[in-house]
Each structure stands twice: as structure tokens, then as C-alpha cells.
C-alpha positions, -999 to +999 in steps of 0.1 A: +191-192-138+220-190-112+224-160-088+259-170-078+275-145-102+256-116-085+268-127-050+233-128-037+224-146-005+187-152-008+184-163+029+191-127+040+160-105+045+176-074+031+181-091-003+144-091-008+138-055+002+141-032-030+152+000-013+185+013-025+194+049-017+182+085-017+193+099-051+170+129-045+160+145-012+125+131-016+130+100-037+144+065-032+161+048-062+156+011-058+181-017-066+162-027-097+162+009-111+127+018-101+118+048-079+097+055-048+085+087-033+061+093-004+037+122+004+019+129+036-016+143+031-046+154+051-079+134+045-096+143+013-128+164+018-160+146+007-172+177-013-139+185-030-136+182-068-119+153-085-081+153-086-069+164-120-043+137-125-031+119-156-037+083-164-010+061-149+003+034-174+017+000-165+049+004-145+034+029-120+021+017-086+004+036-058+000+028-022-024+048+000-015+041+036-027+050+070-002+044+098-018+044+133+002+045+165-005+057+200-041+067+190-028+090+163-029+085+125-010+098+096-020+094+059+004+089+030+005+084-007+033+063-021+042+067-058+064+041-075+076+041-111+095+013-128+107+028-161+105+004-191+138+011-209+137+002-246+167-009-268+163+025-285+174+043-253+139+056-247+113+052-219+077+053-230+057+045-198+058+081-186+029+103-177+035+122-209+059+121-238+087+095-240+121+104-224+157+093-227+167+065-204+194+086-187+168+112-177+147+089-155+158+102-122+154+139-131+120+131-148+106+113-117+116+142-095+099+167-118+067+146-120+066+142-082+067+179-078+039+183-103+018+157-086+024+174-053+012+207-067-019+191-083-030+172-052-022+204-031-051+221-050-075+198-032-059+190+002-027+197+022+001+175+010+039+175+011+067+152+000+087+135+027+124+140+028+155+124+043+147+112+079+110+114+073+113+087+046+132+064+069+106+068+096+079+059+072+097+028+060+106+019+096+069+017+105+060-004+075+084-031+088+084-029+126+053-008+137+078+015+154+079+051+142+116+056+144+144+029+143+171+042+120+191+074+118+198+090+084+234+081+075+258+106+061+256+088+028+220+077+024+226+044+006+220+007+013+186+014+028+177-023+026+203-032+051+199+000+072+161-006+077+163-043+085+196-048+104+181-045+139+149-064+132+145-100+144+123-109+115+113-146+112+095-164+084+074-194+094+057-218+070+028-194+064+034-164+087+059-136+093+069-123+127+093-100+146+107-116+177+078-130+198+052-111+177+036-120+144+015-102+118-022-105+110-033-095+076-071-089+071-081-082+035-112-060+029-135-068+000-157-043-018-142-010-004-163-007+028-168+026+046-137+029+069-146+055+095-162+030+119-133+005+114-107+032+122-127+041+153-130+004+163-093-002+160-083+032+175-066+016+205-042-006+185-014+000+161-021-009+125-013-002+089-043+003+065-031-001+029-048+004-004-026-006-033-031-001-071-008-015-097-017+009-125-025+003-162-040+029-185-076+026-198-067+009-231-045-016-213-072-022-186-100-028-211-078-054-229-069-072-197-105-072-185-118-086-217-091-113-216-100-121-180-137-125-186-135-141-220-147-174-208-177-161-189-211-171-203-194-180-236-228-189-253-248-163-235-236-130-249-266-110-235-259-123-200-222-115-205-232-080-216-253-075-185-224-086-163-201-062-181-224-032-177-207-006-155-177-028-149-152-008-169-163+028-160-134+050-149-100+059-162-080+052-130-074+014-134-053-014-121-048-045-099-063-034-066-061-047-030-069-034+004-060-047+039-053-040+075-021-053+090-016-057+128+013-070+149+007-090+181+025-114+205+014-150+207-005-145+239-028-119+224-028-130+188-058-153+191-078-129+214-074-101+190-082-122+159-115-133+176-123-097+185-116-085+150-138-111+134-167-102+158-162-065+151-162-069+113-191-092+113-211-068+135-204-040+110-213-063+081-180-059+064-168-085+038-133-096+048-108-124+047-082-133+073-053-142+051-035-175+054-027-191+020-017-157+004-005-141+036+032-137+027+024-125-008+001-098+005+025-087+033+054-083+008+031-064-016+022-040+012+057-027+014+063+004-007+081-003-039+074-040-041+052-042-071+060-078-081+041-093-052+003-095-046-008-091-082-045-098-081-070-098-110-095-087-122-087-051-131-106-026-109-118+008-122-121+041-103-130+076-115-099+092-100-072+088-073-094+107-049-116+076-045-086+059-028-077+087-004-091+089+031-121+112+034-125+137+062-158+139+081-171+162+108-196+137+120-190+119+152-186+082+145-203+059+169-191+023+170-212-005+186-189-028+206-185-063+193-191-075+228-198-058+262-161-059+272-146-050+238-128-018+248-115-035+280-102-064+258-085-041+234-067-021+261-050-053+273-041-069+240-012-052+223+014-044+249+039-018+237+018-009+206-010+006+227-012+044+231-030+041+265 
């Protein structure tokens, strides 16, 4: 396939960013026809009831992100929808009845308002609008909370959000100027309070991402994935399957911390982070081989990157949101000079 007819320069970073323009005050319509909206929420109470949300079919993706800067954190939920338009002029992968293809924008806006209302029954939540959306996107790329002003015509967000960034792509890393990213994947959904406390002095993004499928789709994909397990030991296979497919909130799931450091402090922080995670007995992986794929997949609206199997099952969306706690979290230092080390590592990203 040739891209010449589309006048696409694939060496330009903005060509790989999906963001198109604001076609609703609170929603971005991407260049591929998909949609993105972002809500800010307060941490989900431990004793709150389950969120009464519908099953999300294939084509929906959710990012749950904490952005931490200057010792302060904000929590967000990103909803993305890629409508599957049929030759019949209908779209079936909605959260309810099929709709007409020309109604996608209006439908997405209506569903986002409904989701905001439902989540609002459990915890404080609000849809970001206009400049707030740009500030969120800015931090995902640069770890700076504000880099672009809302233009009079809010279009070409891919260019607007990247034009002042000195992004560079190495053989197996990505950086901005003299700084480069670290991606640390978390395995097994560990308790996060101590990790947040341990990384309080540095800027980071913590991301949980789910590429959704409904329960029927999930069960089919799971069976296909494990079909070769214990082929001649059906009772062993049955035991391995027990409890694996419980829950109706399903999809390809990944979780990671992303940091940004200059070359002088990159190694020091990496060593500190490994010691801290090992001290807390957290299963983790410092990404190298899949680094770029995961970094791209962390950006809201990019659902074609970082597709990881097997399918993971949850009871509801609330299991992915951050929990609030009134208990004081005590973190044992990874080494006697841990806090001193942290305070000298990250330069402009420190809130000290």
C-alpha cells in the first residue's frame, strides 16, 4: 500500500498522533473517525458500591491515568470509541441499540454525559473541556502541565500539541531534548498507595489501559488463546480455567509507570526504582523490547498499539479507578539515602 496519494510524511511525529479537533466542547474527534473524551475524578472510595456501567464492546478503550507533578496528583478517566461503520449505514458497537453512521458524534456526546452522571453517583467527576483537554494532552507528551493555548478554531491538535517538542526516537527509546522516558510495567495489579508515596517527589504518569470487549467476545478470545494448554489433560485445563473468566468488564489490559529523566540521572533513578519495587515485593518489568509500543499505547486515543493478550476480567470499572484511603501510608526507604537521592534526580520535574 502506498501513502503517497494521502500526502503523508511518516517521518513527522504529528502524523502518528491521532488527535484531530474538538467537535464538541468535551470531545476530540480523531483523524481516523474515532472519539476521545476525558473526565477528572476523585479517588474511588473503598466502601462505595459497584459502578452501574454497561458492558463495553470491541471498539471502546479506557485509560485510567494519574498525572503527578510538583507533589500533586490528578486522576482521570479517558474514554475512546472507534465506531465500526457497516455498509448498511449502521453502527453496532454502541453501548445500547445500533445507530446511524451520521449520528456518531451526537451519540458519543450523549453517552459521555450519561457515563459522567453514573460515575458521579459514586465519586466526584467532571468532563474536561477546551483548554483543560489540551493541558491533559500536553502532560501525556511532555510532562509539562501547560504548553499550548486553545486556538480560535480548535483543530489540528496533532500539530498543535507536538510543534514545540523536541521529540527524538532512538533505536529502542524515546526522548525529549536531553531527557528520555522510562517505562515500568506492573504485573498483577499491585497495591499502589506505597508506590505513589515512594514516587511522590518525582513527576510521573501512572496508566491503566483496557481495550474493551464484551463478555461473549472475551470468552471466545480466551478459549482461543488457551486452546493449546494441556491439550490431553482436560481436568488440569479445567483447573487452570477456574475463576479465570469471572467478571463482565473485560479486555486487553496493561499497567505502567512512565517517567522522564535526563541522561545524568536516568541510571541513578532506574537503580533506585528497582530497589524500591523489589523492597515492596512488586512484580515489574523495565521495558526495553516493547518500550515504544507501550509508550505509544499510553497516549489517549491510540488503541492500535500495545495490544496484549490474554484477556483480563474485572467485575466493574471501579476496580481500575484509584481508591481513597484515610490511613497514613508509611514507605520504607529502598536505601538510607533514598529521599536525598530522589530530591536531586529529576531537575525541573521536582516539586521541591
